[in-house]
C-alpha positions in Angstrom: -101.9 -94.0 40.4 -100.6 -95.9 37.3 -102.9 -95.2 34.4 -102.9 -98.5 32.4 -104.6 -99.6 29.0 -105.7 -103.3 29.1 -105.1 -104.7 25.3 -107.1 -108.3 25.5 -109.4 -108.9 28.1 -110.3 -112.6 27.7 -109.7 -114.8 30.9 -106.0 -114.3 31.3 -106.3 -110.6 30.5 -109.1 -110.1 33.1 -107.4 -112.1 35.9 -104.2 -110.0 35.3 -106.3 -107.0 35.4 -108.1 -107.8 38.4 -105.1 -108.4 40.2 -103.5 -105.0 39.2 -106.6 -103.1 40.1 -106.8 -105.3 43.4 -103.3 -103.9 44.4 -104.5 -100.4 44.5 -101.7 -98.9 42.2 -103.5 -99.2 38.9 -106.4 -97.2 37.4 -107.7 -98.8 34.3 -108.1 -96.1 31.7 -108.8 -98.0 28.6 -110.0 -101.6 27.5 -110.1 -103.1 24.1 -110.9 -106.8 23.1 -112.4 -108.0 19.4 -115.2 -109.6 21.6 -118.2 -107.5 23.3 -118.7 -110.0 25.7 -115.0 -110.0 27.1 -115.0 -106.2 27.0 -118.5 -106.2 29.1 -116.8 -108.3 31.6 -113.5 -106.1 31.6 -116.1 -103.0 32.1 -117.5 -104.7 35.1 -113.9 -104.6 36.8 -113.2 -101.0 35.5 -116.4 -99.2 34.8 -114.6 -95.9 34.1 -112.2 -97.6 31.5 -113.0 -96.1 28.1 -113.9 -98.9 25.3 -111.2 -98.2 22.4 -111.4 -100.3 19.3 -107.4 -100.3 18.7 -103.7 -99.9 20.4 -103.4 -96.7 18.3 -106.6 -95.4 19.9 -105.2 -96.7 23.7 -101.8 -95.2 23.0 -103.5 -91.9 22.3 -104.8 -91.5 26.1 -101.2 -91.6 26.8 -101.0 -94.4 29.6 -98.2 -95.0 31.8 -98.2 -98.8 30.5 -100.0 -101.3 28.2 -100.9 -104.7 29.4 -101.2 -107.0 26.7 -103.0 -110.3 26.7 -103.8 -110.6 22.7 -102.5 -113.7 20.6 -99.3 -114.6 20.1 -98.8 -113.4 16.9 -99.6 -109.6 17.9 -97.2 -109.7 21.1 -94.0 -108.5 19.5 -95.4 -105.9 17.4 -98.0 -104.5 19.9 -95.0 -104.4 22.6 -92.8 -102.5 20.4 -95.5 -100.0 19.3 -96.3 -99.3 22.9 -92.9 -99.1 23.9 -92.0 -96.5 21.3 -95.2 -94.2 22.4 -93.4 -94.1 25.9 -95.7 -96.9 27.6 -94.0 -99.4 29.6 -95.5 -102.8 28.8 -96.4 -106.2 30.4 -97.2 -109.0 28.1 -98.4 -112.4 28.5 -96.1 -114.8 27.1 -94.6 -116.0 24.9 -93.1 -112.2 24.0 -92.4 -113.2 20.5 -92.8 -116.3 18.3 -89.1 -116.4 18.0 -85.8 -115.3 19.7 -85.5 -112.4 17.1 -89.3 -111.1 17.6 -88.3 -111.4 21.9 -85.0 -109.5 20.9 -86.5 -106.5 18.8 -89.1 -106.3 21.9 -86.3 -105.8 24.2 -84.2 -103.8 21.8 -87.2 -101.2 21.8 -87.2 -101.2 25.9 -84.0 -100.5 25.9 -84.3 -97.6 23.4 -87.3 -96.3 25.0 -85.9 -96.8 28.6 -89.2 -98.2 29.6 -89.9 -101.0 31.8 -90.8 -104.4 30.4 -92.3 -107.5 31.9 -93.5 -110.8 31.0 -95.8 -112.8 32.6 -93.4 -115.9 33.8 -95.9 -116.6 36.5 -94.4 -119.5 38.2 -91.4 -117.5 39.5 -94.1 -116.1 41.9 -95.6 -119.2 43.5 -94.6 -119.5 46.9 -92.8 -123.1 46.2 -90.6 -121.7 43.4 -89.6 -118.9 45.7 -88.7 -121.3 48.5 -86.9 -123.7 46.1 -84.9 -120.8 44.9 -84.0 -119.4 48.2 -82.4 -123.2 49.1 -80.7 -123.8 45.8 -79.3 -120.2 45.7 -78.4 -120.6 49.5 -76.4 -123.9 48.6 -78.9 -126.2 50.3 -78.7 -128.8 47.9 -74.8 -128.5 47.0 -74.3 -128.0 43.1 -77.2 -128.9 41.5 -76.5 -131.3 38.7 -79.6 -132.2 37.5 -83.2 -130.6 36.7 -86.4 -132.5 35.9 -89.3 -130.4 34.4 -92.7 -131.8 33.5 -95.9 -129.8 32.1 -98.3 -132.6 30.6 -102.0 -131.0 30.0 -104.5 -133.7 29.4 -106.5 -131.1 27.2 -105.2 -128.6 24.0 -106.2 -125.0 23.8 -109.7 -124.2 22.6 -108.6 -121.6 20.5 -107.5 -122.3 16.7 -105.0 -120.1 16.3 -102.8 -122.0 18.9 -102.6 -124.9 16.1 -101.5 -122.6 13.4 -97.6 -122.4 13.6 -97.6 -118.9 12.0 -99.8 -117.5 14.6 -98.7 -119.4 17.6 -95.0 -120.2 17.1 -95.2 -123.4 18.2 -97.4 -126.0 20.1 -97.0 -127.3 23.5 -93.4 -126.1 24.0 -94.6 -122.7 23.2 -97.5 -122.7 25.4 -96.4 -124.8 28.6 -92.7 -125.8 28.3 -91.7 -122.1 28.2 -92.9 -121.5 31.7 -90.7 -124.1 33.0 -87.6 -123.5 31.1 -87.8 -120.0 32.5 -88.6 -121.3 36.3 -85.4 -123.5 36.0 -82.7 -121.1 34.8 -84.4 -118.6 37.0 -83.9 -120.5 39.8 -80.3 -121.1 38.7 -79.3 -117.6 38.0 -79.7 -117.8 34.5 -76.4 -119.6 33.6 -75.9 -120.3 29.7 -77.4 -123.0 27.9 -74.6 -124.5 25.8 -76.3 -127.5 24.2 -80.0 -128.6 23.4 -81.3 -131.9 22.1 -84.8 -132.2 21.4 -87.6 -134.3 19.8 -91.1 -133.2 18.8 -94.4 -135.1 18.0 -97.5 -134.6 16.8 -100.3 -137.6 16.8 -97.7 -139.8 18.3 -95.5 -139.5 15.3 -92.4 -137.3 14.9 -93.6 -133.8 14.0 -93.2 -133.0 10.2 -94.1 -130.1 8.1 -95.6 -126.9 9.4 -97.8 -128.4 12.0 -97.4 -127.8 15.9 -96.0 -130.4 18.3 -98.2 -132.2 20.8 -95.6 -133.9 22.8 -91.8 -132.5 23.3 -88.9 -133.7 25.5 -85.7 -131.8 25.4 -82.3 -131.9 27.1 -80.4 -128.7 27.7 -76.8 -128.9 29.0 -75.8 -125.8 31.0 -72.5 -124.0 31.6 -70.6 -126.0 34.5 -72.5 -129.5 33.2 -75.9 -129.0 34.7 -78.4 -131.2 32.8 -82.1 -130.2 32.3 -84.8 -132.5 31.2 -87.9 -131.3 29.9 -91.3 -133.1 29.0 -94.3 -131.2 28.0 -97.7 -132.1 26.0 -101.0 -131.3 25.4 -103.8 -134.2 25.4 -101.6 -136.7 27.0 -103.6 -139.4 28.9 -102.3 -138.6 32.0 -104.9 -139.6 34.3 -105.4 -136.4 35.6 -106.0 -132.8 34.2 -102.4 -131.9 34.6 -98.9 -133.2 35.6 -97.0 -130.2 36.5 -93.2 -130.8 38.3 -89.8 -129.3 38.6 -87.2 -131.2 40.6 -83.9 -129.6 41.5 -81.0 -132.4 42.7 -77.6 -131.5 44.3 -75.2 -133.8 45.9 -76.4 -132.7 49.3 -79.9 -133.2 48.6 -83.1 -132.2 46.5 -86.2 -130.2 46.0 -89.3 -130.5 44.1 -92.4 -128.3 43.0 -95.4 -130.3 42.0 -99.1 -129.6 41.6 -101.9 -131.5 43.9 -104.4 -133.8 42.4 -104.1 -132.8 38.8 -104.7 -129.2 39.4 -103.4 -126.3 37.4 -103.5 -123.9 40.7 -102.7 -125.8 43.5 -99.0 -126.6 44.2 -96.8 -127.6 47.3 -92.7 -128.2 47.4 -90.8 -130.1 49.4 -86.8 -130.6 50.1 -85.5 -134.0 50.0 -82.7 -136.0 51.9 -82.2 -139.4 51.0 -85.7 -141.1 51.4 -87.2 -138.0 53.5 -89.4 -135.2 52.6 -89.7 -132.2 54.4 -92.7 -130.0 53.4 -91.6 -126.4 52.6 -94.6 -124.8 50.8 -98.1 -125.7 51.1 -98.7 -123.3 48.3 -100.7 -120.2 48.0 -104.3 -119.0 46.3 -103.4 -115.9 44.7 -100.0 -116.6 42.9 -101.6 -116.1 39.3 -101.7 -111.9 39.3 -98.1 -111.7 41.3 -96.0 -111.1 37.9 -98.4 -108.3 36.9 -98.6 -106.8 40.4 -94.8 -107.1 40.8 -94.5 -105.1 37.3 -96.8 -102.2 38.5 -94.8 -101.9 41.8 -91.6 -101.6 39.7 -93.4 -99.1 37.4 -94.9 -97.2 40.3 -91.4 -96.6 41.8 -90.1 -95.3 38.9 -88.1 -98.3 37.3 -87.3 -97.9 33.6 -85.3 -100.5 31.3 -83.9 -103.1 33.5 -81.1 -105.6 32.3 -83.1 -108.5 33.3 -85.2 -108.1 30.2 -82.0 -110.1 28.7 -83.6 -113.1 30.3 -86.4 -112.9 28.1 -84.2 -113.3 25.0 -82.3 -116.2 27.0 -85.4 -118.3 27.2 -86.9 -117.5 23.7 -83.4 -118.5 22.4 -83.9 -121.7 24.3 -87.2 -122.4 22.8 -85.7 -121.7 19.3 -83.4 -124.3 19.8 -85.9 -126.8 20.7 -87.5 -126.2 17.8 -84.7 -126.5 15.7 -84.2 -129.9 17.0 -81.0 -128.9 19.1 -77.8 -127.1 19.0 -74.4 -127.7 20.2 
């Protein structure tokens, strides 16, 4: 049984904690959160877990791994400290506020030879898995275009999201990063050779140290594939959310999209001309699968994996979007 510490037990942290405990692979040995209420809700999931006031106290219990769901500004330093103490790490995205921070965490995981995972949960939906199988099997031919959309009719409810020093950025860091990872993962992580982007806040081009509320970016991949990304907070979208990922090749297309504005319900279709074939009706429990997958790998004895370098690649694309584009 894996002994894990859970650092940050807000809604996301508790959801991942419940999924991991529900796998039957995990014992929660410690929980920590500044909120007494959040700690109490976490203890309801794991009554035997110790309540600790810091990461250092948690690491003193020598857990096999630490699950981090704290504010973004803390992710890199906390991950590195846990890895240096000999614990594997599963971190809520983003791993760092910049490519440099993400690279520092991956380097620490490599030195410690410890498993590192990040909660890029859309990889683990049934619809994306089906589309990846089609794309990688050549079912669309050569994919030349990818369209990614994530519009949220709301904005985050915590003030630190709007402080660039704490969050690292706005809607791209919060939402767009998920779709950048999704697209690159489906395509096998080809090199991104060019990025062009435009960022807006309050309907005007972003200026100063604020965070963007709307972003559009175009990524050109090695081989010529073009990826278009649009994401936003508080867009007048007519529904709670618009989440889509479309892949298009000479021999067909495939699309993943949310249903009825839901953040949780998705379907996936395969396209041939004007015809659409449903390949996934979605699934209910995908949100915790990335964490459970990390637990299974850790329980099987896995240590540092070269796939951690994908985390640096994703962070580098986000850096380029914030830089206004690179070529």
